[in-house]
N, C-alpha and C positions, 0 to 999 in steps of 0.2 A: 497734566494728571492721568496715572497708568494707563497704559491699555490695558492691557491683562484681564480687565474687572469686564472694559465697556466691553470686546471683543465675549465677550462670555457672559454673558447678561443677552449679548445679542441674539446667539448663540441659545442662548433660551429661549429670550419668543419669539426664535422661530422655534422649536422643541415646541413652544402652549401655543402656536400659532395651531401646525398640524393638528395638532389636537385635540386642538374643541373645546382646550380649557373654559371652565365659566369664565364669564368680563368680574367679575371679582374679584377671582382668585389672580386674574392678570395683576390688574390694575396693583392692592397688595403686594404681590412678588417684587413687578416692575418696581413700585416706591420705596420698597425696604431693603431690592439687589444699588437702586444709587446713593441711599443714604453710606453702603454699605461701604459706596466707593467714591463717596466722599460733595455728591450731589443730594447740599443740606434743604432736600424738601421738608416740605411741612404741610402742604397740603398741595392731593391733585383731586385732581376732576375732570374729565373728561365722555364727551354726550355722542351719541355718534340716531339719525332719524332714522326711519325703517323704514317696512310693509306691512300697513300693520291697519284693521278694519277698526280699533277704539283710539289707542294711542302715537301720537306722532316723535316719540321716539324714549328713550330708555340713557342715564346718566348713570356715572358711579363714579366712588366719589374714594380717601383713603386720607385721612387723617395721623398725624408725628401722637396724639394726643386720644386722647379717651370723650367717645361723642358718641349723644344718644341718635344720631344721624346714620340711618340708613346706608347698605352702600351701594344699595344698586334702588333707581329708582324711575320708574315711568313717569311718563311728559302726554298732554292735553296739545292739541293744536292750541297755532299762538296764532291764529289769528283772527281771534280774534280779540272781545270783551278784555279785562285785566289782562295776562296770558302776551296778545300783540305787544301790549305796552309793556313791560320788562320786562319782552324779547328787543322791544326799540333799543330800548335803553340796559339793551349788555353791549359789554366788546367786542363777543363776535359779530354782535348785525351790524354793529362799525368800521367792522374789519370784513368785512362782506360789501359791503358800499363801498369805502375807502378802495378797496380790493387787494387788502393789508394779507403777510400768512401769517405776522409777526408783530407781536407789542411784546411790547418792557414792562410795567406799572407800580411809578414809589406811591402806593399803595397810602401813605401820607401826607400826597399832592393834594390842596383842596382840588383843585380845580378834573385832576377824575375823581378824587368821592364829589363833586359834583356833577361830574358827564354820565356820569357808569354804575345802575345796581350796585349793589352786595360788595363794592366794594367796606361801607363803615363797618359790616358785620365782617367785617374778615379782619379791619386793623382790630374790631375791642378783640378778634379773636389771636390778636398776637401776630400778627401777618403781615411782612410789613414790602416788599418785597415779591411784582409777580410775571410770571412769562408766560404768553399766551400762543396759540401756536393754532391754525388754520387747515386743514392743509385734507386738499381739493381733490377727488377721483372726475378722471374722465373721463367720458360720457362712455363707453366704451363700459365703465368700472362701476356706472351709476344703478344704484334700483332704487326705484319711482324718489321718496323724496329724498336718498341714503345719500349721498355725493361727496359728503366729509365728513371728517374726524372733528370733530371742536376738543381744544385740552386748556387747562386753566393749570397752570403749576405755580406755586406760594411758597421765599424762602420768611425766613426769622429772621436773616441779617442785616444787621442794618445796614451798608454793601451794598444788597439787593446776591446776587449771583454774582459769582465774577468771570472770567470768558473761557477761559474751562468747563468750568459746569453747563455756560449755554450755548457751546463747542458738545460740548455729550450733547445734553438737551436736541437742539437740533440734531445729530442722528439719529438718538435713540426712539424722542419720541415717534416718530413715521413707520418705524420699530413694528413698536405699541397697536401702532392704529392699523394693521397690517393685518396684525394678528389677534385684535378685536371684528376687522371685517370680517376678517374669513367665518367668524365662533356670528357671527350677524346675521352672519347668510346663507348659513345654517337654518340658524332658528329662521330667517323670513319663508327659508325654503322648509322647516318646520308649520309652521304656523301659515303658509298657504295654501297647506295641500289637505289642514283640515277641519280649514275654513272651509274649502273647492268640494274636497271627496271625503271629510268624513276621518271622523279622528282613527279606526282603528282602517282602514283603506288606505290612508297619507300616510299610518306605519308600514306596511305591505309594500306601499311603494317606493321612497324612500332607501330601505332594507334591499332593490334592487326586483320589487315584481313589474318587472313594468314589457314583458312580452307577449304581443300580444294575444291571445291561446289561450295564455298558463293562468287559467280560470283550478279554484277545486271542487271536490263536491260535498256540500255543508250541510244539515238540520240547522235550524233558525223559525223563528220566528217573528213572522215577521207584523209590520203596524202600514195600517197608511189611513194617513187622515183624510182631510180634508173640507174645506168655509160650507156650512149652510149657506143654502142663499151667493151666496158668493159676485156669479154672475148679472143677479140684478141687485146689489147695492153696490156694486159696480156701473153701473147703468147711471146710478142713477148721484154716486156725488165725483166732482170736481175731476180731474185728469189728478193731478196735484196729490188726489189728499186716496190713491191707490194707491204707492206702492210703503207710505208710510200705514194703511191698511194692514195689509197682507203680511209687513215686516210685523206687523203687533203682535196677529195669531203664529205668524211663524215662531217669534219668538218667544211665547209661549209654550207651543208642541214639544220643540228641540233642547228649550230648560230641560221639559218634566222624560222626557225620551237621555239627557245625556245625566243626569242628578238620577233617573234609574236604571243605570249599567247601557241602552241600546246604543248604536250606534242610526246616525241620520243618514241615512248614504246618497235619496237626493227630494233637492227642491223642484212639487211638477208643478206652475199656476202657481195652486193654495193647496196645492197635495203636498202630503208629506212621506215619504219611501225610507224604512225605519226596521233596522231585524235584533229584535237579542241570540246571541248565544248564552252559553257555557256550561261544563261538565253534563252537568244537571237540569237534562228540559226544561224540569217541574218552577226549578230555579231561574230561568231566563222565565215560563210565560210569567214567572211571578212579580214578576222585576218592570213586564210588558202590563201586568193590568196594575202595577203600581205607579207607574209613567199617563196613564189613561186614566188614575184619578187624579196628580199630581196637573194635568193637561187643566181640566172639570176645572180644579182650585185657579189656576194663573187665571186660566180664563172667567172665571168669575173676581178677578182683579181687574186681570185686563179691563172688561163692558162696567165695572164702577168710577175705572180712571177717564174712559173712554161720554159716560154716561154727562161727565157732571163736565164734562168739555164739547158735549151738542158734539156727539164726533158719532157716526153706528156702528153700532155691535151686531153678536153674531153668534153663535155656536159650530159648534164641530161636527163630524162624522167620525167613529175610528169602523176599520174591521184590522181584526189582532185574528192570524192564522199560522198557524204547523207545518210545515211542510220540506224537501231538500229542492235546493240552491246552487245554481252551479254563479260561485264569489268569484270575482274574476279580473282580469282585462278582456274587452271585448270594442271591436270597435275596427280603423284604420292603420296604418302603421302612422301615419301624421295627424292621427288623432282618438286616441282610447281612452272609454272612460270604466271607472275599476267602481264594478256592482255586483246587483246582483239578477240574472235572473232563468227562465223558467217557469213549468206551468205553475207556482205553487205564488210566486208573486201578479198575477194576472188575479189568481185564486184571491184574492187577498183586496187587494184591491175593489175586484165583483163586489167580494162580501159588505165593505165597509160602505159602494154605491148602493149593497139597498136596504142603508140605512132609513132613507125617509122613506121608505116603500112601507116601509112595518112602523115607520115614528119611534126609532129607539135608538139612543146616542153613541151606541156602539153595537155593537156585531159577533160576534165573533166561532169559530167552521167550529165542526164535530172533535177537529182533527187536535185540536187548543184545547177541544170541553173536558175530553175522552183524556186528557195528559197531563188535566191537573189531579191532585192530590184528591182524595175523597171532604180531608176539608176546604178545600176551594170549587168543590163541584158541585158543594151546598148555593154554594151562593151567585150559578148560574144556574136561568131559567128556559126554556125551550121559548125559542119564538114560530117554532114549524121546520115542517123539511121546506125548499125552495128551487126553482131551477136557474140557476149563476148566468145568465148570457156571455156566450163562446163557453165554456164548460161545458163537458163534454154527460153529464148524471150533476142529478137534485144532490140534494146535503141538507139536512139538519141543522141551520142556526143559532146559536143562545146567546142572550142580554144577562148581563146585571140583576136580578133581583128590587122592580120597584124599593123592596119597601128601607134596601140601602139607601133610601135617595127622603122614605118617609119614618123611619123607625130607629130612633137618638143610637138601638140599645142594639138592631141589629143594626149601624154603619159603623159602634163602633169593634163590632163581633172582623168586623170587614174589615177592616184599619191595620186591627191587633194581626190579621193573616199575613197580611201585608208588609206588616213592616215583619213578619219574619228571618 
């Protein structure tokens, strides 16, 4: 086999790995170039485990014929249930158990079809032979479960891959794996940033804003919420129920905030600190009110499910405030937090803590209320003037007009206002 196309493909893989091309484009480009240089591929499939809170890994596939299969798919845990059984019957599991890094398979060998899953499906689609590789990472190169690249390549040739084709695959597939690993690690970094820092903060950090003390003064709508009687509920339930309890209600708030364009900055026990920003602060406030409204719907649905399972339920208090904050890196050289600080952050937490005193699920500051347009202000009513603990000045606090809960016409008008 001519070495020039092989070197050209190696250079292409190196360039794609450096530029961070999407994995599906990498697989497609690799397989099409292999065909062009005489490696008679009929199908390619590559898997990498990952480090993600929801799924175990991602797979990518290519076929020489049109197919309704997606180029990329995600898979959950293979530790239990049907997924575990399917994994144990895979050729990759066998290779890991036996310490193999390469196997050639005759797909029409009855023993192969009986031993490993997916073989019959490949045969039915005209594939005759397969080459399977497991390329392991070293200890320093692993990240969570992402410790190797699995790949499976098939051909329709009756005799299978010849020696030159196998030699080319042995040389090229590791380079493909390296390019995929580079892309996957960047995706893991983005995922971990979003999960642990918040969406906007993660983007700021990944763009290089990691120097201690580098902050910017911004105007934002701040959200602080916490759960009603969470301490009492925590003392009444078993230790193994506390985390699922907190997770359920945290998910209800986080989903509502994200769906309405907000950014969750910090989880503090059962509390959530978030912010809403926009060029139009009136829109940011409307987004915050929309998130609060959706949060109540999420809680109602959640409480229905938890009551059906005979599990404790609760509601939440929400404080909303508008003010200037410092947004950026605060901490030491070895431990930084990308968050917001300033008097406004203290105020919004104090406003939320007043909800129980006035027996209202939502309170907003006068700064929040006054900055709304006239259509929005009519839905907020004053609860009185209060001195907030640790805050030097008293201020009027506002809540939603109770008619929103009791009058369908008013509620409909409020929901139309939020949807603007």
